[in-house]
MMTF fields as JSON, N, C-alpha, C and O atoms, coordinates in Angstrom:
{
  "mmtfVersion": "1.0.0",
  "mmtfProducer": "UNKNOWN",
  "numBonds": 307,
  "numAtoms": 308,
  "numGroups": 77,
  "numChains": 1,
  "numModels": 1,
  "chainsPerModel": [1],
  "groupsPerChain": [77],
  "chainIdList": ["A"],
  "bondAtomList": [4, 2, 8, 6, 12, 10, 16, 14, 20, 18, 24, 22, 28, 26, 32, 30, 36, 34, 40, 38, 44, 42, 48, 46, 52, 50, 56, 54, 60, 58, 64, 62, 68, 66, 72, 70, 76, 74, 80, 78, 84, 82, 88, 86, 92, 90, 96, 94, 100, 98, 104, 102, 108, 106, 112, 110, 116, 114, 120, 118, 124, 122, 128, 126, 132, 130, 136, 134, 140, 138, 144, 142, 148, 146, 152, 150, 156, 154, 160, 158, 164, 162, 168, 166, 172, 170, 176, 174, 180, 178, 184, 182, 188, 186, 192, 190, 196, 194, 200, 198, 204, 202, 208, 206, 212, 210, 216, 214, 220, 218, 224, 222, 228, 226, 232, 230, 236, 234, 240, 238, 244, 242, 248, 246, 252, 250, 256, 254, 260, 258, 264, 262, 268, 266, 272, 270, 276, 274, 280, 278, 284, 282, 288, 286, 292, 290, 296, 294, 300, 298, 304, 302],
  "bondOrderList": [1, 1, 1, 1, 1, 1, 1, 1, 1, 1, 1, 1, 1, 1, 1, 1, 1, 1, 1, 1, 1, 1, 1, 1, 1, 1, 1, 1, 1, 1, 1, 1, 1, 1, 1, 1, 1, 1, 1, 1, 1, 1, 1, 1, 1, 1, 1, 1, 1, 1, 1, 1, 1, 1, 1, 1, 1, 1, 1, 1, 1, 1, 1, 1, 1, 1, 1, 1, 1, 1, 1, 1, 1, 1, 1, 1],
  "groupList": [{"groupName": "UNK", "atomNameList": ["N", "CA", "C", "O"], "elementList": ["N", "C", "C", "O"], "formalChargeList": [0, 0, 0, 0], "bondAtomList": [1, 0, 2, 1, 3, 2], "bondOrderList": [1, 1, 2], "singleLetterCode": "X", "chemCompType": "L-PEPTIDE LINKING"}],
  "groupTypeList": [0, 0, 0, 0, 0, 0, 0, 0, 0, 0, 0, 0, 0, 0, 0, 0, 0, 0, 0, 0, 0, 0, 0, 0, 0, 0, 0, 0, 0, 0, 0, 0, 0, 0, 0, 0, 0, 0, 0, 0, 0, 0, 0, 0, 0, 0, 0, 0, 0, 0, 0, 0, 0, 0, 0, 0, 0, 0, 0, 0, 0, 0, 0, 0, 0, 0, 0, 0, 0, 0, 0, 0, 0, 0, 0, 0, 0],
  "groupIdList": [1, 2, 3, 4, 5, 6, 7, 8, 9, 10, 11, 12, 13, 14, 15, 16, 17, 18, 19, 20, 21, 22, 23, 24, 25, 26, 27, 28, 29, 30, 31, 32, 33, 34, 35, 36, 37, 38, 39, 40, 41, 42, 43, 44, 45, 46, 47, 48, 49, 50, 51, 52, 53, 54, 55, 56, 57, 58, 59, 60, 61, 62, 63, 64, 65, 66, 67, 68, 69, 70, 71, 72, 73, 74, 75, 76, 77],
  "secStructList": [7, 2, 2, 2, 2, 2, 2, 2, 2, 2, 2, 2, 2, 2, 1, 3, 3, 3, 7, 1, 1, 7, 3, 3, 3, 7, 1, 6, 6, 7, 7, 2, 2, 2, 2, 2, 2, 2, 2, 7, 7, 7, 2, 2, 2, 2, 2, 2, 2, 2, 2, 2, 2, 2, 2, 2, 2, 2, 2, 2, 2, 2, 2, 2, 2, 2, 2, 2, 2, 2, 2, 2, 2, 2, 6, 6, 7],
  "xCoordList": [-24.948, -24.421, -24.536, -23.738, -25.427, -25.719, -24.35, -23.691, -24.016, -22.632, -21.508, -20.741, -21.394, -20.098, -20.094, -19.118, -21.438, -21.734, -21.277, -20.482, -21.732, -21.536, -20.168, -19.698, -19.205, -17.991, -17.303, -16.493, -17.805, -16.853, -17.532, -16.67, -18.494, -18.986, -18.192, -17.99, -17.695, -17.051, -15.604, -14.898, -15.179, -13.741, -13.728, -12.872, -14.738, -14.624, -14.731, -14.066, -15.601, -15.938, -14.814, -14.651, -14.143, -12.792, -11.588, -10.628, -11.611, -10.661, -10.957, -10.178, -12.348, -12.78, -12.966, -13.263, -12.842, -13.26, -14.308, -14.186, -15.477, -16.474, -16.916, -17.152, -17.14, -17.493, -18.863, -19.248, -19.615, -21.272, -21.206, -22.251, -20.329, -20.353, -19.46, -19.805, -18.591, -17.426, -16.716, -16.372, -16.491, -15.755, -14.477, -14.421, -13.264, -12.071, -11.42, -11.772, -10.472, -10.05, -8.397, -7.367, -8.787, -7.477, -6.475, -6.637, -5.491, -4.511, -3.386, -2.744, -3.206, -2.404, -2.826, -2.033, -4.054, -4.652, -5.01, -5.548, -4.51, -4.98, -3.8, -2.924, -3.701, -2.417, -2.878, -3.535, -2.454, -2.938, -2.76, -3.506, -1.515, -1.101, -1.931, -2.215, -2.483, -3.268, -4.633, -5.296, -5.218, -6.241, -6.302, -7.277, -5.198, -5.23, -5.126, -5.635, -4.562, -4.545, -5.981, -6.566, -6.55, -8.039, -9.03, -10.104, -8.592, -9.528, -9.249, -10.069, -8.187, -7.731, -8.077, -7.823, -8.818, -9.161, -8.615, -8.797, -7.919, -7.211, -5.521, -4.539, -5.742, -4.125, -3.335, -2.308, -3.3, -1.828, -1.49, -0.336, -2.681, -2.265, -1.765, -0.878, -2.245, -1.516, -0.413, 0.579, -0.104, 1.243, 2.264, 3.314, 1.764, 2.718, 3.018, 4.139, 2.1, 2.33, 3.342, 4.111, 3.336, 4.24, 5.556, 6.443, 5.945, 7.122, 7.488, 8.689, 6.51, 7.284, 7.811, 9.018, 7.102, 7.524, 8.978, 9.865, 8.861, 10.159, 11.455, 12.511, 11.05, 12.042, 12.831, 14.008, 11.666, 12.472, 13.133, 14.094, 12.513, 13.344, 14.92, 15.979, 14.77, 16.063, 16.988, 18.168, 16.641, 17.166, 17.906, 19.005, 17.165, 17.552, 18.832, 19.912, 18.48, 19.492, 20.918, 21.992, 20.691, 21.884, 22.336, 23.519, 21.84, 22.236, 23.074, 24.084, 22.76, 23.225, 24.467, 25.479, 24.339, 25.627, 26.721, 27.911, 26.266, 27.398, 28.04, 29.256, 27.333, 27.757, 28.798, 29.951, 28.385, 29.052, 30.479, 31.569, 30.326, 31.422, 32.566, 33.774, 32.05, 32.579, 33.754, 34.969, 32.752, 33.335, 34.541, 35.591, 34.382, 35.563, 36.396, 37.401, 36.473, 37.615, 38.386, 39.611, 37.619, 38.218, 38.809, 39.717, 38.482, 39.16, 40.672, 41.752, 40.371, 41.486, 42.691, 43.839, 42.073, 43.464, 44.047, 45.074],
  "yCoordList": [85.142, 84.813, 86.153, 86.311, 87.082, 88.275, 88.945, 89.204, 89.191, 89.87, 89.425, 90.205, 88.214, 87.361, 87.814, 88.265, 87.612, 87.898, 89.298, 89.61, 90.052, 91.769, 92.009, 92.852, 91.147, 91.365, 91.114, 91.864, 89.727, 89.244, 90.134, 90.44, 90.577, 91.602, 92.84, 93.228, 93.524, 94.589, 94.169, 94.953, 93.199, 92.681, 92.713, 93.285, 92.058, 91.976, 93.444, 93.794, 94.101, 95.335, 96.603, 97.637, 96.11, 96.957, 96.708, 97.477, 95.513, 95.425, 95.643, 95.461, 96.142, 96.481, 97.994, 98.781, 98.442, 99.743, 99.75, 99.215, 100.456, 100.441, 101.641, 102.411, 102.13, 103.442, 103.394, 104.108, 102.392, 102.329, 101.41, 100.946, 101.223, 100.431, 99.218, 98.291, 99.191, 98.183, 97.861, 98.799, 96.598, 96.503, 95.754, 94.676, 96.607, 96.397, 95.909, 96.508, 94.878, 94.398, 95.231, 95.266, 95.788, 96.908, 95.907, 95.533, 95.431, 94.227, 94.984, 94.376, 96.339, 97.105, 97.238, 97.367, 97.195, 97.393, 96.154, 96.096, 94.983, 93.705, 93.144, 92.91, 92.895, 92.528, 90.983, 90.832, 89.849, 88.876, 88.247, 87.447, 88.876, 88.562, 89.221, 88.627, 90.44, 91.118, 90.459, 90.256, 90.088, 89.228, 87.993, 87.676, 87.35, 86.029, 86.27, 85.432, 87.249, 87.68, 88.014, 87.763, 88.649, 89.329, 88.12, 88.224, 86.825, 85.868, 84.696, 83.838, 84.851, 83.866, 84.699, 85.898, 83.794, 84.456, 83.887, 84.416, 82.715, 81.983, 82.634, 82.528, 83.238, 83.977, 82.995, 83.341, 81.7, 80.842, 80.626, 80.445, 80.64, 80.374, 81.565, 81.478, 82.968, 84.412, 84.183, 84.031, 84.093, 84.07, 83.339, 83.842, 81.808, 81.0, 81.608, 81.545, 82.086, 82.637, 83.957, 84.174, 84.676, 85.693, 85.305, 85.977, 84.228, 83.742, 83.052, 83.09, 82.277, 81.713, 82.901, 82.902, 83.949, 85.044, 85.863, 86.361, 85.798, 86.743, 85.608, 85.808, 84.479, 83.349, 83.404, 83.3, 83.589, 83.559, 84.534, 84.404, 86.102, 86.967, 86.906, 87.241, 86.493, 86.229, 85.395, 85.746, 84.29, 83.337, 83.734, 83.284, 84.645, 85.508, 86.461, 86.397, 87.348, 87.976, 87.458, 87.932, 86.324, 85.167, 84.895, 85.127, 84.584, 83.905, 85.228, 84.925, 86.444, 87.433, 87.865, 88.393, 87.64, 88.108, 87.075, 87.358, 85.957, 84.912, 84.989, 84.805, 85.258, 85.5, 86.591, 86.363, 87.969, 89.163, 88.501, 88.637, 87.878, 87.743, 86.687, 86.922, 85.754, 85.0, 85.903, 85.765, 86.854, 87.788, 88.616, 88.786, 89.03, 89.722, 89.14, 89.775, 87.664, 86.636, 86.452, 86.332, 86.425, 86.139, 87.422, 87.308, 88.497, 89.73, 89.924, 90.426, 89.471, 89.504, 88.54, 88.902, 87.314, 86.516, 87.219, 86.79],
  "zCoordList": [-15.611, -17.194, -18.018, -18.942, -17.761, -18.322, -18.337, -19.344, -17.048, -16.759, -17.501, -18.065, -17.513, -18.242, -19.712, -20.312, -20.244, -21.827, -22.009, -22.896, -21.251, -21.52, -21.509, -22.274, -20.458, -20.41, -21.671, -22.217, -22.163, -23.412, -24.455, -25.279, -24.712, -25.53, -25.809, -26.959, -24.624, -24.546, -24.811, -25.445, -24.457, -24.761, -26.48, -27.154, -26.931, -28.409, -29.174, -30.149, -28.574, -29.424, -29.173, -29.82, -28.02, -27.886, -28.702, -28.652, -29.558, -30.524, -31.709, -32.645, -31.834, -33.171, -33.634, -32.735, -34.783, -34.994, -36.008, -37.11, -35.549, -36.338, -36.744, -35.813, -38.012, -38.371, -38.978, -39.904, -38.301, -38.802, -40.103, -40.557, -40.529, -41.829, -41.956, -42.689, -41.434, -41.406, -40.048, -39.328, -39.683, -38.618, -38.954, -39.547, -38.405, -38.724, -37.503, -36.487, -37.329, -36.286, -36.042, -36.716, -34.818, -34.307, -33.791, -32.63, -34.459, -34.059, -33.165, -32.308, -33.434, -32.604, -31.104, -30.172, -31.016, -29.673, -28.866, -27.76, -29.822, -28.949, -28.615, -29.448, -27.401, -26.412, -25.911, -24.881, -26.766, -26.108, -24.565, -24.001, -24.058, -22.804, -22.002, -20.962, -22.195, -20.931, -21.306, -20.289, -22.384, -22.637, -21.761, -21.078, -21.848, -21.155, -19.453, -18.708, -19.003, -17.346, -17.097, -16.043, -18.23, -17.797, -17.736, -17.144, -18.443, -18.503, -17.224, -16.896, -16.739, -15.606, -14.55, -14.429, -13.622, -12.393, -10.98, -9.883, -11.241, -10.136, -10.021, -10.755, -8.895, -8.427, -8.479, -9.064, -8.083, -8.526, -9.796, -10.185, -10.622, -12.168, -12.656, -13.505, -12.209, -12.88, -11.893, -12.606, -10.846, -10.287, -11.121, -11.521, -11.4, -12.191, -13.703, -14.207, -14.231, -15.619, -15.497, -16.433, -14.545, -14.303, -13.983, -14.508, -13.125, -12.744, -14.039, -14.303, -15.115, -16.252, -16.874, -17.115, -17.188, -18.158, -17.607, -18.3, -16.08, -15.707, -15.916, -16.517, -15.283, -15.516, -17.383, -17.728, -18.147, -19.38, -19.813, -20.571, -19.199, -19.481, -18.725, -19.256, -17.643, -17.078, -17.616, -17.614, -18.104, -18.915, -20.209, -20.533, -20.924, -22.079, -21.781, -22.368, -20.751, -20.094, -19.71, -20.08, -18.843, -18.893, -20.15, -20.395, -20.738, -22.361, -23.074, -23.708, -23.011, -23.81, -22.777, -23.237, -21.553, -20.94, -21.068, -21.211, -21.01, -21.443, -22.617, -22.677, -23.64, -24.978, -24.866, -25.234, -24.292, -24.106, -23.427, -23.981, -22.343, -21.591, -22.703, -22.722, -23.408, -24.191, -25.293, -25.439, -25.948, -26.648, -25.969, -26.589, -24.906, -24.185, -23.928, -23.609, -23.913, -23.441, -24.663, -24.642, -25.834, -27.068, -27.564, -28.387, -27.237, -27.773, -26.562, -26.874, -25.463, -24.447, -25.386, -25.647, -25.756, -26.229, -27.579, -28.106]
}
């Protein structure tokens, strides 16, 4: 339990900038995706997340290319 508490405290402290007087959240260093992967320990769940992300990226690329092809066909006419 102490190890888990120490890990969580370390993650929380890593996103805060402390100058001894105030704590400021460093949002530029907070990557929710990395945090999500760090918290998940089941390799099947991690693999499924990665598959979903890559599928989303590929679908966006397909959509962009489809639009590009349509524009080229319009220019040809």
